[in-house]
N, C-alpha and C positions, 0 to 999 in steps of 0.2 A: 504494500500500500504506500502510495507516495505521500510526502509530507508537504506542508505549506512552505512556499519559498520565502526567503528572507524579506523581500519587498512586500509580498502579500501579508506576511505576519505583522510587519510594521504597520501596514495599512489598517489591519483589523484588530490591533492590540487593545483597543478600548472595548471590544465586543467579547462575548463568551468564547472560550477556546473552540477552534474549528479544525476539522480534518478534511483534506481534499480527497474526493472520491472519484474524480473523473477517470483516473487511470487505475482504478481498483482491479485487482486480479480477477480474471474471468474464469472461475473454476466451478465445476458442478458440485453443488452442496445439497444436503438434505435439509428440509425445513424443520426448524426447531419449534415445537409446539408448546413448550413448557409454560410460557406466559400466555400465549394466544388462546390456549384451551379455555381459559377463564371467560373469554369473550363469547364462546360458542352459544351458550344459553341466551345471553343478552342479545346477540344478533338475531336469534330466532324470534325472541319477543319483539324486537324492533321490526322484523319482517312482517309479523302478524299485525302489528300496529299500522305499518305502512299500507298493508292490504286493506285494512279498515278505512283508513283515510282516503285511499285511492277509490274505494267503493263509493264514498260520499260524493266524489267529484267526477265520476265516470261519465263520459259521453262517447258517442260513436266515433267522432273525430279523434278523440284522445286514445281510444282503444286501437284504432287503425294505426296511429302514429306509434303507439307502444309496441305493436307487433313489428313494425318496420325497424324500430330501434333494436329490438331483441334479435332480429335477423342480422342487422348490422353488427351487433355485438358478437353473435355466434360465429359469423363468418369473418370477423375482424376486418371489416371493410374500411379502408382508409377514407373513402368518400361515402358519406352516409345518405341513406334514403330518408331516415327519420330525423326528427329534431329532439333534443334532450327532454325527457319527461320529468326530470327534476332539476333543481337549480340551487346553488348556494349564493346568496346575495348579501353583501356586506353593507349594513346600514352605516357603520362607522368603524374605523380602526383606532379610535381613541380609547384608552383604557385607564382604569384606576389602579391596576396592578402592574408589576414588572415580573411576569412569570418567567421561569427558567427557559431559556432558549427560544422564547417567542421572537419571531423575526419581524414583527410589525414595524419597528423603527427603520427597517431596511426596505420597506415597500417602495417600489419605483414611482408610485404616484403620491407619496407623502402622506401626512396625517390629515384626516378630514371626515366629513359626513355626507351621505347621499341626501339630496333634497327629496321631500315628499313628492314633488312634481316629477322628478326623474324616476323615482321608484314606481309611481303610477304609470308612467310612460313605458317602463320596462315590463310591468305586469300586463299591460294592454297588448304588448308584442308577444308575450309567451303564453298567455292564458288559454289559447286554443289547443296547446299540446302539452302543458305542464300539469302534473298531478299535485306536486308538493314542492315547497321551497324552504330552505333553511335560511333564516334571516339573521345570520351571524357569520363571522369569519375570524378576523384577528382581534378586533376590539371588543369592548363590553357593550352589547346592544342596549342595555337599560340606560346608558348615557344618552341615547338618542331620544329627544323629547317627543318625536313623532312616531316612535315604534308602535304604539297601539293603533295609530291611524294606518300605518303600513300593513299591519297584520289584518286589520279589518278590511282594508281595500282588497288585499289578496284573497281573503276568505269570501268576500262578496263577489269576487271575480271567478269563483269556482276553483280555487287553489288551496290545498292544505298547507298549514304553516307550522314551523318548528323553530324554536329559539333555544340557544344554549347560553347560560349566564354564570358568572362567578358568584352572583347573588349577595355580594357584600353591600349593595346600595339600595336594596328594595325598601320601598315605603308602602304603607297600607293603600295609598291612592294608586300607586303603580300596580300593586297586586290586583286591585279591583278593575283597573283599566285593561290589564292583560287578560283577565277572565272574561270581561265584557267584549273584548275584541274577537272572541271565538278562536283563540289560539288552540291548535290541536295538540302540540307536544312541547313540553318544557323540560330541558335538561339542566339540572343544578349540579355544578361541579364541586363536589365535596371530596377533595383528594387527600383525605387523612382523617384518622380517628382522633388525633390530637394536633396541637399547633406545630409540633416538631415535624411530624409527617406531612402535614398540610403545606408547610413552607418549603418542602423539597421542590415544589413546583410553583405554588401560588405566593410569590413574593409580595409582601405589603398587605396581604389580606388576613382576616381573622376567622378561623373555622368556627368559633363559638357564635360569631355574628351570622355566619352563613346558616348554621343549624337552626338558630333562632328564627331567621327569616323564612326558611323553608317550612318550618313548623307553623309559623304565622300564615304563610300562603295557603297551606292546606286547610287551616282553620277558616280563613276568609272564603275559600272555595266552598267549604261546607256550609257556611252561613248564607252564601249566595245560591245554594242548591244547584250548583253547576257540575256537570260531569266532565267538563274540560277546563283547562288542558290536562292531559295525561302528564303526571309529574314523575320524571325519571332522575334518580340520584346516580351520578357518575363518580367513579373512583379510578384515577390513573394508577396503573401498576407497572412496576419494574421488578427485576429479580430481588431487589432490596426492600421493596414495599409489599411484596406478595403476601407476607405473613399478616398484614393488616386487613386483608379482605374480610375475614369473619367479623371483626369489630365494626367495620364500616357497614357491612350488611345488616348487623344488628341495630345500628343507629338508624338505618333506613327503615327497618321494620317498626321500630318504636315511634318514629316520627309519623309514619303512615303514608309514605310515598307509594306510588303505584308500581314502580319497578326499580331494580337496582342494576347498574351496568358497570362491571369492572372492565376497564379499557386499557389495553397495552399502550405504552408511549411510543408513538411513531416519530422517528427523527425527522425534523423539517430541513429540507435542503434549500440552500441559498445560492443563487447564481451570481457570480462576480466575474466580469470579463470573460464570459463564455465558459467558465468552469463552475462546477457544482461543489458545494461544501455542506457539511452538516456538523452538528455539535460533537466535540470529543467528550469522552467520559462514558465508558461502557455501563456505568451504574445507572444511566438514564435510558439505556436501550433495551428493548424487549428481547432482543436476540443478537448474537454475535455474527450470525450467518444470514444470508438472504435467500429467499425462496426462488425457485424457478417458476416463472409466471407464464400464463397463457394470454389472457386479455385482461383489461382493466375496466372496472365499473365506471370510473370517472370520464374516460375519453369518449365513451359512447352514450352514457345515460345521463350525465350531469354536466352542467356548465357552471363555472365558478366566476363570480363577477365582483370586482372591488367597488368601493364606494363611488369612485369617479367613472365607473363603466369599464375599467380595464378587465380583460378576460384572461384568466389563468387556467391551465389544464386541470388543476386539482388544488386542494387545500394543503398539500404536503410540500409544494415547491414554491419558493418565492423567486420569481423570475426578475431579472434586471430590466427586462422589457416585456410587455404583455403581448398576447397574441393579436389583440386589437381592442377596439372600444365599442361597446354596444350603443353608445350615444352618438357615435360617428358613422357606424356601418350597421346594416341590418344583421341581426343575430344569425339568420339563415346563411348569409354570406360568410360570416366569421366561422360558423360551424364546419364548413367545408373548405376553409382557407388552406393555403399551402402548409402553414405551420402546424395546424391541427392534423392534416393528413400525414405529415412527416412523423409526428409523435405516434399516431396510430400505426404507421408502417413499422415501427419498432417491433411490434408483436407479430408482424407478418414475415419480416426478413430475418428475425432473430437478433442477437446481441451485436449490433453494429452502431457506429457513431458514438456521440457523447450525450445521448439522450438521458435525462434523469430517470426515465423509466427503466433503464438498464441497471440501476443501482438502488432502486426503491426497496424498502424493507416491508412495505405493506402487503398483506396477502391479496391476491388478485380479486378475491370475492368480497373484499371489505366494502361495506356500505358507508355512505357519508354520515358523519356524526359530529 
């Protein structure tokens, strides 16, 4: 494995330690399931929840598009017939925490927030073929004052909605607005049974505050007699935090959330000058080896959009330059652009080129979360 050059090291000295992976040794390896096995049940529960949400918003046009997408995915077509049936849209990349290895400060489009008008414009473009959207990416979505209005607009447009939050900032008013907006799924990131474990990833947050907020949210949902949103408690796991799973699961049961999701930590790759980097420190990685992959959920089924309209191939890679901008070009044009087709071709021609897909640690079947 190559190391970071002296000039590059000097350039990134103020950031978390990174290792260069562009020239990683291409060897056949077996997939290490020791950490990922914890996610299996949670993924099944998520799939069942997605099916329920999709059922609420099913139309003939969306069903036809879904079948086209699945055929594109099955045959790994670089040029797609269908359009993405799910999306990840970033309302803001501004955050109240400084989480371990979060690359949001390196976003090529800077820090900011999507306007409600641009969000509505985007929803109008994708509503004919999209079943569900995740309204979060790098920042804390609760910091966006128009988040409930965004959720409501998407819901009224026939699209299921999903939000993930660190939940340090929740107020009673926000809780009621989220519930009234008809949000389908809420993931609360409770990455520790105590403050020491929580701070492994969530720098600047307080797990006691998060637990109190999620308990209060469940209470308000009960008072409002609402069945939604489904509340999921997430716990990030590594080989060093795996032993905490039973304690956090018990916390989830006592608080009364709807489901518990142990989730392996996926290293986030950062592109600099055409080369890809990811955090050093194996204690944060779910595995030392990478899996041999077939096709990828993200490149065929989901589109990822930054707050300014920048398009990324997935939420695991921070590109120095985006594939394009949905506020400058139609999504349909971007979806089959040369850059997208090049990335998809990685799975057709095998391990060639410097594509980040060649060194990704995420199992090919992973659903966006």
